[in-house]
N, C-alpha and C positions, 0 to 999 in steps of 0.2 A: 515577427521573428519565429522561426521554427526551432523547436527544442528537440533534443534527442534524449531518449531514456537510457539510463544506466541502472539496470535492475540487479539487486543483490540476490545472492543465493538464499538468504533468509526470507525474502519476499516470496521467492519461488516455492520454498518449503512451506511457508504459511498457507499459500494458495492450495498447494497439493494436499496438505493435511485437512484443511477446511472443506475442500471439494470432496475428499473421501468421506469425511464425517457426514456431510449433507447427503451423499449418495447412500450411506448406511441408514439414514433416517427415512429416505424415500427415493426410489429410483428416479433418476433424472433431475433431482434437486441440485446435485453438484454441478451439473451443466448450467442450470439457471444461475447459480452462484457465480460461476466462472464468467458467464455472459455479463453479469452485473459488474464484475471486476473490470472486464475489458471496457465497458461503457464508462466507468469511472476514470480509467486510464486515458481514454479519449478526451474526456472533459479536462483532465489535468494538462494534457498536451496542448489543448486548445487555449486554455486559460490557466496557466500554472500558478498565478499569483493569488491563490486563496490565502486567507489570513494565517499568520504564523501562530501556531498553537503553543509551542514552547521552544526555547533556544532559537534556532533558525529552522525548525521543523514545521512543516505545514501538514495539515491533515484534511483528508476529504472522506466524509462518511459515505458508505454505500447506502443507496436509497432503500433497499428492501431487506438488508441484512445488518445485524449489529456489529459491523466491522468498520475500521477506518484505515485508509491507506496513508502511511507516514512517508513523507518525502521532503526533499530539499532542492531548491532551485539555485543554480549557479549561472547567473546572467552572463558572466564573463566568457563562459565556454558554451553557452546555450544548451546546458545540460540539466536534466532532471534526474536526481538520484532517488530511486524508489527503494526504500529501506525495509518496510514491513507492512503487513496487512494483519492488524491485530483486532481481536474481539474487543468491543468497547469496555468490557469488564476488566481487562488486563491493564496493568500499569506498565507503560513503555520503559520506565526506568529499570524494571526488573526483567523485562523480556527482550530487550534488544539494544538499548542505548549503550550499555557497558560493552557489548559485542562490537558495536559500531566504533567506539573509542579505541578498542584493541586493534582494529583494522587500520587505523590511521597512524 
């Protein structure tokens, strides 16, 4: 089954901020971070049914960076909702779940 991505603005903002921060640390590091994110998204699209971490939210950690992609799978519509890419030190309850609930 082929799944389509529905990517939140929050996710896009997370990636943009992190990419900028990594580029400030070392030129070109932001591009490597973004490449890692794209690779993780490909893995999610290929095999979306990673274990549920909390509620119905699944998380996939990036291999080389301390971030996790938070997403939800809707098999009935073959959709993957990409919500956030958060640093592992952040609590998702404080950094995006309340925003997600406000959107629904």
